[in-house]
C-alpha positions as CSV (number, residue, x, y, z in Angstrom):
1,X,119.3,191.4,1.4
2,X,120.0,188.0,0.0
3,X,118.2,186.9,-3.1
4,X,116.1,184.4,-1.2
5,X,114.9,187.2,1.1
6,X,114.0,189.5,-1.8
7,X,112.0,186.7,-3.4
8,X,110.3,186.0,-0.1
9,X,109.3,189.7,0.2
10,X,108.0,189.5,-3.4
11,X,105.9,186.5,-2.5
12,X,104.4,188.4,0.5
13,X,103.5,191.4,-1.7
14,X,101.8,189.1,-4.2
15,X,99.7,187.7,-1.3
16,X,98.7,191.3,-0.5
17,X,97.8,191.8,-4.1
18,X,95.6,188.7,-4.1
19,X,93.8,189.9,-0.9
20,X,93.1,193.3,-2.6
21,X,91.7,191.5,-5.6
22,X,89.7,189.0,-3.5
23,X,88.1,191.9,-1.7
24,X,87.3,193.8,-4.9
25,X,89.3,196.9,-3.8
26,X,89.4,198.1,-7.4
27,X,93.2,197.9,-7.6
28,X,94.9,197.6,-10.9
29,X,98.6,196.9,-10.9
30,X,99.3,197.7,-14.5
31,X,103.0,198.6,-14.2
32,X,103.6,195.5,-12.0
33,X,101.7,193.2,-14.4
34,X,103.7,194.6,-17.3
35,X,106.9,193.4,-15.7
36,X,105.8,189.8,-16.2
37,X,107.9,188.8,-13.2
38,X,106.4,186.7,-10.4
39,X,108.0,185.2,-7.3
40,X,107.9,181.9,-9.1
41,X,110.4,183.2,-11.6
42,X,113.4,182.3,-9.3
43,X,115.7,182.2,-12.3
44,X,115.3,186.0,-12.6
45,X,118.0,188.1,-11.0
46,X,117.8,189.7,-7.6
47,X,117.6,193.1,-9.2
48,X,114.6,192.1,-11.3
49,X,112.8,191.0,-8.2
50,X,113.7,194.2,-6.4
51,X,112.3,196.2,-9.3
52,X,109.1,194.2,-9.1
53,X,108.9,195.0,-5.4
54,X,109.5,198.7,-5.8
55,X,107.0,199.0,-8.7
56,X,104.4,197.1,-6.7
57,X,104.9,199.2,-3.6
58,X,104.8,202.4,-5.6
59,X,101.5,201.4,-7.1
60,X,100.1,200.5,-3.7
61,X,101.2,203.9,-2.3
62,X,99.6,205.7,-5.2
63,X,96.3,203.9,-4.7
64,X,96.4,204.7,-0.9
65,X,97.1,208.4,-1.6
66,X,94.2,208.5,-4.1
67,X,91.8,207.0,-1.6
68,X,93.0,209.4,1.1
69,X,92.6,212.5,-1.1
70,X,89.1,211.4,-2.0
71,X,88.3,211.1,1.7
72,X,87.8,207.3,1.6
73,X,89.1,205.9,4.8
74,X,88.1,202.5,6.2
């Protein structure tokens, strides 16, 4: 992927994060927030944006797994 595509994917995931927060889905993205890297930081390297994407996706997957293990399915 080109850097622009990686940044675009990062932007899309941040929109998902905002939807989670707007709907009070009790989602904390601690590791992602610790990175202090947003899609607006275009000066950051492609690798830094990739890392943010993987950390974010990992946290989303963990939250989904927890909800499934608790029997919470919408």
